[in-house]
N, C-alpha and C positions, 0 to 999 in steps of 0.2 A: 638495580633492575635485573631480575633473575635471568631473563632471556635476551637482554638488550643486544648482545653481540651474536646471538644464535638464532637464525631464522627458522630453525626446525623446532616444532612444538613437541612437548612431552606427550601430546595426544594427537598424533598425526591422523589425517582423514583415512578412512578405510577405502576411499574411492581413488582410482588412478587419476592423475592430473589430466584434465581436458576431455575425459571420456564421459559421454552422456549415458547414464545408466537408468533405463526404464525399470521401474520397480526396485530401484536401488541395488543392493547386493542380493536381491531375491531371497531374503531371509525373513520376510514378514510372515507371521503365522497365518494360516489359511482362514478365510471367513466361512465358518461352518453354518449350516442351516439353523443351529440353535445358539449362535453367537449372541451374547448379551448386548452387543453394540449394533446389531442389525437395525437399520432405520435411522441411525444417528446422521445428522446433517450439520455442516458448517453453515450457520444461518446468518450471522451478522457480527460486526465488531463495533465496540463503543469507543468514542474518543471524547474527552472533555474539551470544550471550546470556551474561549473567553468572551467572545462577542458573537452571538448567533446571527446577527444581521450580516456581518462580514463572511462568516462561514457558510451561511445559506446562499449568499450571493455567489460564492466560489463554487460550491458543489451543485447548485441548481442552475444558475445562469451561465456559468463558465464550463462546468463539467457535464451538464445535461441530465443530472439526476432529478427526480421529482419526489414530492413529499408523499409518503405512504400514510403517516399519521403524526400528529403532534399532541402531547399531553403535558399540562402543567400540573405537577404533583405537589406543589407547595414550595419546598426548598429549591427545586430545580425543574427545568422543562426538558422534555425529551423530544427530539426530532428524528423520526425514522425516514430514511431516504432510500430510493431504489430506482432502477431503470424500467420503465414500461417495456414489456417484451412483445406486445402485439399492436397492430395498427389501431384496433378498437380502444386499447388503453391509452395510446398516444393521443387519440382524438378526444377521449373522454376521461380526463384526469380524476374527477370525483369517482368514476367507476373503477379506475385503476386503484385508487386508495381503498375503496370499500372492499373490492374483491381480493386485493392483496392482504388486507387485514384478516379477512375470513380464512385465508390460506397461509397466514403468516408463518406458522411453524414449518412449512414446507418450501418457503421461498428462500432462494439462495442469493448471496451477494448484497445484503442490506448493510447500510451504514447508519449507526445511531450516534447522533450528535447530542452531547449531554452538557447542558448549560446550567451551572449552579448560579443562582441569582446573586448578583452583586459582583461577580468576577469581572464583569465588563468595566468596572470602575477601577480595577487593579492595574498597576503599571505592567507593561509587558516585559518579559514573558512571565506568566504566573504558573505555567505548566511546563513540564519537561516533555520533549518530543521523542525521546528515546535515542537521540543522536548527539546529545551533549554530555561529554564525559564529566564526571565518572558515572553519570546516571544513564548508562547505555541499555537499550532494550529494543523497543519497537523500532524497526528500520524504516519502513515505508508502506504506503498503500499502493497496490498495483492495479492499474486500469489498462485494459486493452482497448485500442482505438483503430478505426479503419485505416487512418493515415496519420502517422506521428508528426510528420512535417507540417501538415495542415493544422493539426491540433495545436502544435507549438506556436504557429503563427497567430492563431486565434487567441491563445492565452497570453502571448507576449504583447499583443495589441491592447490587451486589457490589463496590462501592468503586472502580470504574474512573474515572480522571480524564478528564473530558470537556473537550476544548480548544475546540471550537465546537459549540454546540447547534443544533438545528433552528430555522428561522425567522430566523436571524442572517445578515446579508450585508453587513457593514461592511468598509471598507478595512482596519481594524485586525485583522479576523479572517482576512484572507488569509494563508496560510502563507508570508509573506515576512518577512524580518527587518529590524530597525532598521538593522543593518549595511548591508543593501542600500539602504535608503532614504537613508541618509546619503551614499551614493555616487551618488545620483541615478538608480538603476536600478529598474525595476519600479514607477515612479510612475504616477499617473493614477487615475481612478475606474473602478470596475467598470462594464461595460456593463449597462444595465437588463435586457436579456434574460438575461445570464449571472447576474445577481442572482437571477432566478427559479429558476435551477438551483441556485445556491449555497445558497439558503435551505433546500433539500431535502437537503443533504449535512451530515453530522456528522463531527467529528474527535475522536479520543480517543487516549490514550497506553497503550502496553503496559508491562509491568514494567521494561523497559530504557529507556523513554522514546521508543521508536519511535512515530511517528504512524500511526494506523490510520484510514482513511476508510470511512464507511458510506454506501452509495448504494442507493436503492430499486430493486428489480428492475422496478418498474412505471413508473419515470420515463422519459419520452420527452424526450431532449435537444433534439429538433427542435420540440417543443411542450410546454415545461415549464409 
């Protein structure tokens, strides 16, 4: 193991430990009026799911999202989910779906669940979640909620597995794997200021084992 006894990486971070840097190191190129990326939006992310009935129950009944549209394209079915943002849409879900589809390209924060027909018959797990070594990649989905404690109580009562509870901020609860630690990467202690933030964050698992992070909408990362 090349770095097993050396916590320092060959590629150290350009950021000072524990310092919140708005706009990073302020070396992003300016966005000029003729920039070819003007108007780009982060619209949605797609995740493969094994059993849509379980996944839809989790994201709709337990996490409060609602269906924008569903389409069976033959080999697989797509489920687009989002959060109604107005009282009118909350009271009239068909209208929410219809009007969101019309404005789909400009709607932020959508989740696409992608069910390939037949995978529900496969033994679990049939997909990697991004947190199982050595196939590391996707870390988690981030949801902000009005009250993390109340959200956790609601989810625990419905049998959801909690990976990291509130008030916990140990090195062992960081979503890094033993596989990484054995290679001498991601070592070191959490900065005390970040521990204040980390204690207010919770992690849980969805039906396919994907990690979901809950963050308070009231939390101020600059003054945790």
